[in-house]
N, C-alpha and C positions, 0 to 999 in steps of 0.2 A: 407906201407909208412913209411919212416923214420921220426924221431922226427923233424929234420931240415926241411924236406919237408912239414910236417904238419904245422909247424910254418910259413913257407914261403907262402904256399897256403892259410892258415887262414888269414894272414895279407893282402894278395892280395884281398880277398873277403871283409874283415871287416875294413881294414885300421888300425887295431890295433893287438897287440899280444894277444894270448889266455889269458894271465894273465891280461892284460888291459881290455879285454872284460869281464872277470869274475868279476873284480873289479867294472866295470861300472854296471853290473847286480846287484851286491850286494848293491851298493850305491842307485840304483834306487829302489830296493826292500825296503831298509831301509827308503827311503823318502816316499814311499807309505805307509809303516807301521806307520810312524810318523804322516802322514796326516790322516790316518784312525783311529788309536788307541790312539794317543796322549799319548803313554806310555813312560816310562823312556828311555832316550837316551842310557844310558849304557846297559840296557837290550836289546834294539834293536841292538846295535852294536854287542853284543855277539850272538844274534839270527841270524844275517846275516854272522857270521863267523869271526868277529874281536876279538882279544884277548885283545886289548888295546883301551879303549875309546878315549884316546887322539889321537892315530893314526887314528881311525875312523873319529874323528872330523876334523883332518887336511885334510884327503883325501876327505871327504864330502865337506868341504869348497873349496878345489881345484876344485871339479867338479861342484858345484852349486853356488859358489861365496860368500857364507856366511856359518858360522857354523850352525849346524843342528837346534838349537832352533830359531835362527834369520831367517833362511830360511823358516821354517815352519810358523812362524808368518807372514812373507812377503807373502807367497803363500796363506795363509788363508785370509789375508787382501785383496789381489788382487782379490781373487775369490768372496769376498763379495762386492767389489767395482764394479766389472764387471758384 
């Protein structure tokens, strides 16, 4: 299968490109780690493959609606309220 064919078929199945899919998985894993470990955001950004903490924070906010620290506070508060 050619690269173009792989990308086209992947997008038909997932509604996103392989790169977008990988980014989503990395950000979801980072969120899981932040909720479970409450460790340093920069450390987690590097652990999931980001070289820049600022890029990680921008992409995280784009996906989850808030920067990492604020999102984790919100999720933890909502889980305690519910």
